[in-house]
A tleap script that builds the chain and sets N, CA, C and O, in Angstrom:
source leaprc.protein.ff14SB
mol = sequence {
  NMET ILE HIE ILE ILE TRP GLU PHE HIE VAL
  ARG ALA GLY GLN GLU ALA GLU PHE GLU LYS
  HIE TYR SER GLY GLU GLY THR TRP ALA GLN
  PHE PHE ARG ARG ASP PRO ALA TYR ARG GLY
  THR ARG LEU VAL ARG ASP SER SER GLN SER
  ARG ARG TYR VAL THR ILE ASP ALA TRP ASP
  ASP GLU GLY ALA TYR GLY ALA PHE ARG VAL
  THR ASN ARG ALA GLU TYR ALA THR ILE ASP
  GLU ARG MET LYS PRO LEU MET GLU SER GLU
  LYS ARG LEU GLY VAL PHE GLU VAL CLYS
}
set mol.1.N position { 13.928 4.650 88.462 }
set mol.1.CA position { 13.495 5.958 88.121 }
set mol.1.C position { 14.041 7.103 89.081 }
set mol.1.O position { 14.181 6.968 90.297 }
set mol.2.N position { 14.315 8.196 88.385 }
set mol.2.CA position { 15.155 9.326 89.002 }
set mol.2.C position { 14.143 10.519 89.032 }
set mol.2.O position { 13.177 10.625 88.276 }
set mol.3.N position { 14.518 11.439 90.056 }
set mol.3.CA position { 13.702 12.787 89.968 }
set mol.3.C position { 14.968 13.764 90.030 }
set mol.3.O position { 15.834 13.708 90.903 }
set mol.4.N position { 14.940 14.600 89.043 }
set mol.4.CA position { 15.907 15.645 88.994 }
set mol.4.C position { 15.093 16.898 89.710 }
set mol.4.O position { 13.970 17.253 89.352 }
set mol.5.N position { 15.813 17.476 90.730 }
set mol.5.CA position { 15.046 18.679 91.641 }
set mol.5.C position { 15.831 19.850 91.267 }
set mol.5.O position { 17.060 19.889 91.322 }
set mol.6.N position { 15.037 20.852 90.867 }
set mol.6.CA position { 15.600 22.265 90.682 }
set mol.6.C position { 14.900 23.209 91.453 }
set mol.6.O position { 13.681 23.111 91.595 }
set mol.7.N position { 15.665 24.268 92.049 }
set mol.7.CA position { 14.998 25.319 92.844 }
set mol.7.C position { 15.212 26.623 91.955 }
set mol.7.O position { 16.232 26.887 91.318 }
set mol.8.N position { 14.069 27.375 92.036 }
set mol.8.CA position { 14.018 28.558 91.341 }
set mol.8.C position { 13.512 29.763 92.348 }
set mol.8.O position { 12.562 29.576 93.108 }
set mol.9.N position { 14.154 30.892 92.296 }
set mol.9.CA position { 13.642 32.187 92.616 }
set mol.9.C position { 13.213 33.015 91.682 }
set mol.9.O position { 14.017 33.458 90.863 }
set mol.10.N position { 11.905 33.358 91.644 }
set mol.10.CA position { 11.334 33.933 90.390 }
set mol.10.C position { 11.273 35.426 90.610 }
set mol.10.O position { 11.003 35.841 91.737 }
set mol.11.N position { 11.475 36.157 89.743 }
set mol.11.CA position { 11.201 37.716 89.689 }
set mol.11.C position { 9.911 38.140 90.053 }
set mol.11.O position { 8.917 37.527 89.663 }
set mol.12.N position { 9.826 39.369 90.933 }
set mol.12.CA position { 8.489 39.739 91.209 }
set mol.12.C position { 7.593 40.204 89.904 }
set mol.12.O position { 7.972 41.054 89.097 }
set mol.13.N position { 6.576 39.631 89.851 }
set mol.13.CA position { 5.708 39.923 88.853 }
set mol.13.C position { 5.705 38.863 87.626 }
set mol.13.O position { 4.900 38.945 86.698 }
set mol.14.N position { 6.654 37.904 87.725 }
set mol.14.CA position { 6.891 36.958 86.824 }
set mol.14.C position { 6.216 35.601 87.127 }
set mol.14.O position { 6.359 34.658 86.348 }
set mol.15.N position { 5.542 35.508 88.163 }
set mol.15.CA position { 5.119 34.187 88.733 }
set mol.15.C position { 4.207 33.497 87.754 }
set mol.15.O position { 4.414 32.310 87.501 }
set mol.16.N position { 3.255 34.119 87.207 }
set mol.16.CA position { 2.254 33.439 86.239 }
set mol.16.C position { 2.910 32.964 85.096 }
set mol.16.O position { 2.661 31.856 84.621 }
set mol.17.N position { 3.871 33.866 84.552 }
set mol.17.CA position { 4.628 33.510 83.222 }
set mol.17.C position { 5.727 32.215 83.672 }
set mol.17.O position { 5.985 31.326 82.860 }
set mol.18.N position { 6.210 32.231 84.783 }
set mol.18.CA position { 7.153 31.183 85.129 }
set mol.18.C position { 6.311 29.682 85.253 }
set mol.18.O position { 6.694 28.607 84.793 }
set mol.19.N position { 5.192 29.919 85.932 }
set mol.19.CA position { 4.309 28.716 86.157 }
set mol.19.C position { 3.777 28.133 84.695 }
set mol.19.O position { 3.543 26.943 84.481 }
set mol.20.N position { 3.646 29.122 83.811 }
set mol.20.CA position { 3.194 28.538 82.440 }
set mol.20.C position { 4.244 27.749 81.858 }
set mol.20.O position { 3.993 26.662 81.337 }
set mol.21.N position { 5.534 28.279 81.920 }
set mol.21.CA position { 6.639 27.514 81.362 }
set mol.21.C position { 7.153 26.225 82.084 }
set mol.21.O position { 7.595 25.229 81.510 }
set mol.22.N position { 7.029 26.396 83.386 }
set mol.22.CA position { 7.460 25.166 84.235 }
set mol.22.C position { 6.641 24.238 84.856 }
set mol.22.O position { 7.094 23.409 85.645 }
set mol.23.N position { 5.262 24.325 84.509 }
set mol.23.CA position { 4.280 23.415 85.131 }
set mol.23.C position { 4.535 21.873 84.348 }
set mol.23.O position { 5.443 21.656 83.546 }
set mol.24.N position { 3.676 21.047 84.719 }
set mol.24.CA position { 3.802 19.792 84.051 }
set mol.24.C position { 3.042 19.755 82.705 }
set mol.24.O position { 2.803 18.731 82.064 }
set mol.25.N position { 2.704 20.985 82.376 }
set mol.25.CA position { 1.920 20.944 80.980 }
set mol.25.C position { 2.754 22.167 80.148 }
set mol.25.O position { 2.428 22.503 79.009 }
set mol.26.N position { 3.806 22.739 80.846 }
set mol.26.CA position { 4.524 23.919 80.314 }
set mol.26.C position { 5.544 23.650 79.241 }
set mol.26.O position { 5.628 22.496 78.819 }
set mol.27.N position { 6.330 24.587 78.753 }
set mol.27.CA position { 7.247 24.432 77.806 }
set mol.27.C position { 8.277 23.446 77.918 }
set mol.27.O position { 8.657 22.787 76.950 }
set mol.28.N position { 8.780 23.318 79.174 }
set mol.28.CA position { 9.874 22.293 79.402 }
set mol.28.C position { 9.297 20.972 79.377 }
set mol.28.O position { 9.932 20.069 78.831 }
set mol.29.N position { 8.118 20.733 79.925 }
set mol.29.CA position { 7.560 19.389 80.014 }
set mol.29.C position { 7.227 19.047 78.552 }
set mol.29.O position { 7.416 17.880 78.208 }
set mol.30.N position { 6.752 19.930 77.645 }
set mol.30.CA position { 6.298 19.493 76.328 }
set mol.30.C position { 7.583 19.201 75.449 }
set mol.30.O position { 7.504 18.428 74.493 }
set mol.31.N position { 8.764 19.828 75.785 }
set mol.31.CA position { 10.081 19.569 75.108 }
set mol.31.C position { 10.523 18.294 75.632 }
set mol.31.O position { 10.871 17.472 74.786 }
set mol.32.N position { 10.587 17.929 76.954 }
set mol.32.CA position { 10.944 16.591 77.357 }
set mol.32.C position { 10.136 15.362 76.917 }
set mol.32.O position { 10.693 14.272 76.786 }
set mol.33.N position { 8.637 15.557 76.657 }
set mol.33.CA position { 8.031 14.588 76.332 }
set mol.33.C position { 8.425 13.841 75.020 }
set mol.33.O position { 7.965 12.723 74.789 }
set mol.34.N position { 9.318 14.494 74.127 }
set mol.34.CA position { 9.842 13.879 72.959 }
set mol.34.C position { 10.456 12.619 73.353 }
set mol.34.O position { 10.461 11.715 72.518 }
set mol.35.N position { 10.990 12.415 74.530 }
set mol.35.CA position { 11.628 11.190 74.860 }
set mol.35.C position { 10.750 10.179 75.772 }
set mol.35.O position { 10.202 10.454 76.840 }
set mol.36.N position { 10.753 9.069 75.158 }
set mol.36.CA position { 9.960 7.907 75.933 }
set mol.36.C position { 10.474 7.645 77.475 }
set mol.36.O position { 9.852 6.971 78.296 }
set mol.37.N position { 11.626 8.252 77.691 }
set mol.37.CA position { 12.065 7.849 79.246 }
set mol.37.C position { 11.807 8.964 80.160 }
set mol.37.O position { 12.257 8.978 81.306 }
set mol.38.N position { 11.038 9.963 79.629 }
set mol.38.CA position { 10.592 11.158 80.472 }
set mol.38.C position { 9.395 10.782 81.129 }
set mol.38.O position { 8.571 10.339 80.328 }
set mol.39.N position { 8.999 10.803 82.336 }
set mol.39.CA position { 7.952 10.614 83.037 }
set mol.39.C position { 6.995 11.650 83.592 }
set mol.39.O position { 5.880 11.331 84.005 }
set mol.40.N position { 7.412 12.798 83.596 }
set mol.40.CA position { 6.667 14.032 84.012 }
set mol.40.C position { 7.382 14.946 84.798 }
set mol.40.O position { 8.520 14.672 85.181 }
set mol.41.N position { 6.763 16.138 85.112 }
set mol.41.CA position { 7.240 17.210 85.833 }
set mol.41.C position { 6.119 17.667 86.965 }
set mol.41.O position { 4.921 17.735 86.690 }
set mol.42.N position { 6.535 17.899 87.969 }
set mol.42.CA position { 5.797 18.693 89.127 }
set mol.42.C position { 6.465 19.886 89.476 }
set mol.42.O position { 7.664 19.945 89.748 }
set mol.43.N position { 5.611 20.917 89.466 }
set mol.43.CA position { 5.878 22.165 89.936 }
set mol.43.C position { 5.272 22.511 91.165 }
set mol.43.O position { 4.042 22.508 91.214 }
set mol.44.N position { 5.968 22.825 92.215 }
set mol.44.CA position { 5.590 23.181 93.620 }
set mol.44.C position { 6.181 24.560 94.054 }
set mol.44.O position { 7.307 24.980 93.787 }
set mol.45.N position { 5.178 25.198 94.794 }
set mol.45.CA position { 5.590 26.636 95.348 }
set mol.45.C position { 5.683 26.585 96.890 }
set mol.45.O position { 4.863 26.046 97.632 }
set mol.46.N position { 6.750 27.196 97.235 }
set mol.46.CA position { 6.970 27.219 98.742 }
set mol.46.C position { 5.753 28.217 99.275 }
set mol.46.O position { 5.401 29.265 98.733 }
set mol.47.N position { 5.235 27.654 100.410 }
set mol.47.CA position { 3.991 28.235 100.939 }
set mol.47.C position { 4.422 29.439 101.656 }
set mol.47.O position { 3.615 30.366 101.703 }
set mol.48.N position { 5.668 29.587 102.273 }
set mol.48.CA position { 6.127 30.756 103.002 }
set mol.48.C position { 6.952 31.762 102.134 }
set mol.48.O position { 7.150 32.896 102.568 }
set mol.49.N position { 7.433 31.374 100.926 }
set mol.49.CA position { 8.114 32.253 100.278 }
set mol.49.C position { 7.704 32.097 98.640 }
set mol.49.O position { 8.252 31.363 97.818 }
set mol.50.N position { 6.544 33.036 98.426 }
set mol.50.CA position { 5.785 32.839 97.263 }
set mol.50.C position { 6.433 32.889 95.926 }
set mol.50.O position { 5.799 32.642 94.899 }
set mol.51.N position { 7.694 33.210 95.933 }
set mol.51.CA position { 8.337 33.437 94.556 }
set mol.51.C position { 9.462 32.253 94.603 }
set mol.51.O position { 10.339 32.212 93.740 }
set mol.52.N position { 9.401 31.443 95.490 }
set mol.52.CA position { 10.383 30.225 95.543 }
set mol.52.C position { 9.708 28.955 94.928 }
set mol.52.O position { 8.607 28.658 95.391 }
set mol.53.N position { 10.177 28.255 94.046 }
set mol.53.CA position { 9.649 27.212 93.289 }
set mol.53.C position { 10.655 25.856 93.294 }
set mol.53.O position { 11.880 25.984 93.303 }
set mol.54.N position { 10.129 24.819 93.287 }
set mol.54.CA position { 10.883 23.637 93.005 }
set mol.54.C position { 10.163 22.959 91.834 }
set mol.54.O position { 8.934 22.924 91.789 }
set mol.55.N position { 11.030 22.360 90.779 }
set mol.55.CA position { 10.542 21.364 89.985 }
set mol.55.C position { 11.146 20.252 90.199 }
set mol.55.O position { 12.284 20.169 90.660 }
set mol.56.N position { 10.190 18.994 89.775 }
set mol.56.CA position { 10.716 17.708 90.069 }
set mol.56.C position { 10.437 17.102 88.672 }
set mol.56.O position { 9.284 16.967 88.263 }
set mol.57.N position { 11.531 16.738 87.947 }
set mol.57.CA position { 11.272 16.054 86.675 }
set mol.57.C position { 11.754 14.604 86.769 }
set mol.57.O position { 12.877 14.317 87.184 }
set mol.58.N position { 10.816 13.673 86.349 }
set mol.58.CA position { 10.892 12.176 86.596 }
set mol.58.C position { 11.364 11.487 85.215 }
set mol.58.O position { 10.685 11.602 84.194 }
set mol.59.N position { 12.453 10.834 85.249 }
set mol.59.CA position { 13.081 10.132 84.144 }
set mol.59.C position { 13.219 8.593 84.507 }
set mol.59.O position { 13.258 8.171 85.663 }
set mol.60.N position { 13.280 7.901 83.492 }
set mol.60.CA position { 13.710 6.601 83.747 }
set mol.60.C position { 15.006 6.326 84.463 }
set mol.60.O position { 15.088 5.646 85.485 }
set mol.61.N position { 15.999 6.902 83.851 }
set mol.61.CA position { 17.140 6.890 84.444 }
set mol.61.C position { 18.244 8.057 84.198 }
set mol.61.O position { 17.937 8.850 83.309 }
set mol.62.N position { 19.249 8.237 84.730 }
set mol.62.CA position { 20.074 9.496 84.594 }
set mol.62.C position { 20.655 9.527 83.114 }
set mol.62.O position { 20.705 10.532 82.404 }
set mol.63.N position { 21.107 8.184 82.756 }
set mol.63.CA position { 21.538 8.065 81.344 }
set mol.63.C position { 20.631 8.621 80.281 }
set mol.63.O position { 21.048 9.340 79.373 }
set mol.64.N position { 19.384 8.265 80.424 }
set mol.64.CA position { 18.378 8.719 79.358 }
set mol.64.C position { 18.246 10.300 79.373 }
set mol.64.O position { 18.132 11.006 78.372 }
set mol.65.N position { 18.283 10.720 80.680 }
set mol.65.CA position { 18.107 12.259 80.538 }
set mol.65.C position { 19.490 12.941 80.013 }
set mol.65.O position { 19.472 13.978 79.351 }
set mol.66.N position { 20.558 12.338 80.330 }
set mol.66.CA position { 21.822 12.937 79.975 }
set mol.66.C position { 21.880 12.642 78.390 }
set mol.66.O position { 22.423 13.524 77.724 }
set mol.67.N position { 21.431 11.609 77.760 }
set mol.67.CA position { 21.378 11.463 76.248 }
set mol.67.C position { 20.383 12.368 75.679 }
set mol.67.O position { 20.580 12.886 74.580 }
set mol.68.N position { 19.244 12.607 76.411 }
set mol.68.CA position { 18.405 13.576 75.731 }
set mol.68.C position { 19.027 15.031 75.787 }
set mol.68.O position { 18.805 15.772 74.830 }
set mol.69.N position { 19.692 15.429 76.707 }
set mol.69.CA position { 20.390 16.664 76.813 }
set mol.69.C position { 21.448 16.830 75.716 }
set mol.69.O position { 21.474 17.826 74.993 }
set mol.70.N position { 22.211 15.941 75.633 }
set mol.70.CA position { 23.169 15.791 74.504 }
set mol.70.C position { 22.610 15.882 73.041 }
set mol.70.O position { 23.078 16.598 72.155 }
set mol.71.N position { 21.567 15.068 72.934 }
set mol.71.CA position { 20.950 15.059 71.504 }
set mol.71.C position { 20.295 16.302 71.381 }
set mol.71.O position { 20.332 16.814 70.262 }
set mol.72.N position { 19.702 16.904 72.281 }
set mol.72.CA position { 18.869 18.179 72.102 }
set mol.72.C position { 19.477 19.446 72.710 }
set mol.72.O position { 18.827 20.354 73.231 }
set mol.73.N position { 20.917 19.386 72.566 }
set mol.73.CA position { 21.663 20.498 73.502 }
set mol.73.C position { 21.304 21.953 72.844 }
set mol.73.O position { 21.143 22.923 73.585 }
set mol.74.N position { 21.191 22.061 71.507 }
set mol.74.CA position { 20.993 23.419 71.027 }
set mol.74.C position { 19.617 23.799 71.367 }
set mol.74.O position { 19.554 24.933 71.842 }
set mol.75.N position { 18.547 23.210 71.268 }
set mol.75.CA position { 17.303 23.616 71.666 }
set mol.75.C position { 17.095 23.765 73.246 }
set mol.75.O position { 16.332 24.626 73.683 }
set mol.76.N position { 17.731 22.984 74.003 }
set mol.76.CA position { 17.809 23.155 75.351 }
set mol.76.C position { 18.292 24.479 75.874 }
set mol.76.O position { 17.743 25.199 76.708 }
set mol.77.N position { 19.427 24.667 75.227 }
set mol.77.CA position { 20.061 25.904 75.525 }
set mol.77.C position { 19.245 27.030 75.079 }
set mol.77.O position { 19.275 28.061 75.751 }
set mol.78.N position { 18.497 26.963 73.996 }
set mol.78.CA position { 17.741 28.056 73.633 }
set mol.78.C position { 16.482 28.362 74.446 }
set mol.78.O position { 16.112 29.511 74.686 }
set mol.79.N position { 15.877 27.307 74.835 }
set mol.79.CA position { 14.809 27.368 75.812 }
set mol.79.C position { 15.234 27.947 77.181 }
set mol.79.O position { 14.510 28.736 77.787 }
set mol.80.N position { 16.472 27.515 77.665 }
set mol.80.CA position { 16.969 27.965 78.821 }
set mol.80.C position { 17.318 29.370 79.059 }
set mol.80.O position { 17.158 30.030 80.086 }
set mol.81.N position { 17.869 29.740 77.830 }
set mol.81.CA position { 18.232 31.357 77.723 }
set mol.81.C position { 16.975 32.068 77.618 }
set mol.81.O position { 16.903 33.124 78.246 }
set mol.82.N position { 15.940 31.682 76.926 }
set mol.82.CA position { 14.684 32.440 76.917 }
set mol.82.C position { 14.036 32.513 78.248 }
set mol.82.O position { 13.290 33.473 78.437 }
set mol.83.N position { 14.186 31.728 79.114 }
set mol.83.CA position { 13.569 31.655 80.465 }
set mol.83.C position { 14.225 32.460 81.445 }
set mol.83.O position { 13.549 32.894 82.378 }
set mol.84.N position { 15.602 32.757 81.363 }
set mol.84.CA position { 16.400 33.481 82.273 }
set mol.84.C position { 15.831 34.698 82.891 }
set mol.84.O position { 15.920 34.895 84.103 }
set mol.85.N position { 15.242 35.525 82.071 }
set mol.85.CA position { 14.371 36.834 82.562 }
set mol.85.C position { 13.377 36.567 83.593 }
set mol.85.O position { 13.056 37.472 84.363 }
set mol.86.N position { 12.870 35.428 83.676 }
set mol.86.CA position { 11.812 35.140 84.588 }
set mol.86.C position { 12.269 34.933 85.954 }
set mol.86.O position { 11.446 35.027 86.865 }
set mol.87.N position { 13.562 34.645 86.217 }
set mol.87.CA position { 14.099 34.199 87.512 }
set mol.87.C position { 15.242 35.026 88.083 }
set mol.87.O position { 16.102 35.476 87.325 }
set mol.88.N position { 15.278 35.230 89.339 }
set mol.88.CA position { 16.544 35.687 90.037 }
set mol.88.C position { 17.570 34.658 90.239 }
set mol.88.O position { 18.724 35.086 90.247 }
set mol.89.N position { 17.415 33.440 90.399 }
set mol.89.CA position { 18.228 32.422 90.501 }
set mol.89.C position { 17.632 31.046 90.049 }
set mol.89.O position { 16.416 30.926 89.904 }
set mol.90.N position { 18.492 30.017 89.828 }
set mol.90.CA position { 18.079 28.723 89.433 }
set mol.90.C position { 19.360 27.786 90.011 }
set mol.90.O position { 20.548 28.087 89.892 }
set mol.91.N position { 18.892 26.721 90.589 }
set mol.91.CA position { 19.914 25.870 91.118 }
set mol.91.C position { 19.566 24.404 91.055 }
set mol.91.O position { 18.470 24.045 91.485 }
set mol.92.N position { 20.307 23.642 90.616 }
set mol.92.CA position { 19.919 22.177 90.491 }
set mol.92.C position { 20.240 21.483 91.875 }
set mol.92.O position { 21.400 21.417 92.282 }
set mol.93.N position { 19.228 20.994 92.546 }
set mol.93.CA position { 19.543 20.450 93.842 }
set mol.93.C position { 20.103 19.007 93.925 }
set mol.93.O position { 20.691 18.536 94.898 }
set mol.94.N position { 19.856 18.433 92.858 }
set mol.94.CA position { 20.214 17.037 92.693 }
set mol.94.C position { 19.476 16.060 91.978 }
set mol.94.O position { 18.316 16.306 91.646 }
set mol.95.N position { 19.978 15.055 91.722 }
set mol.95.CA position { 19.375 13.720 90.954 }
set mol.95.C position { 19.043 12.692 92.134 }
set mol.95.O position { 19.962 12.228 92.809 }
set mol.96.N position { 17.840 12.381 92.345 }
set mol.96.CA position { 17.423 11.589 93.318 }
set mol.96.C position { 16.938 10.148 92.862 }
set mol.96.O position { 16.080 10.104 91.981 }
set mol.97.N position { 17.413 8.998 93.384 }
set mol.97.CA position { 16.947 7.803 92.857 }
set mol.97.C position { 15.494 7.417 93.616 }
set mol.97.O position { 15.388 7.524 94.838 }
set mol.98.N position { 14.625 7.057 92.950 }
set mol.98.CA position { 13.283 6.522 93.593 }
set mol.98.C position { 13.408 5.137 94.047 }
set mol.98.O position { 13.674 4.227 93.262 }
set mol.99.N position { 13.229 4.970 95.237 }
set mol.99.CA position { 13.389 3.569 95.935 }
set mol.99.C position { 12.065 2.972 96.332 }
set mol.99.O position { 12.024 1.876 96.890 }
savepdb mol mol.pdb
quit
């Protein structure tokens, strides 16, 4: 299993909307659930910087995630573009193997 970790700095006033789309029941999680290799999403917020969040997406392996992105590239890009106004920055921190 792998965890794909992203860091987000959310625009002031957009926290609730961001949480709605990026939570384990949000827009992204619903989209990813189409694939049986997707295992879930956790959304965590920094306790000292209230507009800083991290998502942790769990997948069976990096190949499955990559194949999902290729197969669903147009819809992925559409959702990603729709979410951009919610945040100041977005950064993929990496892909981590679960040991």
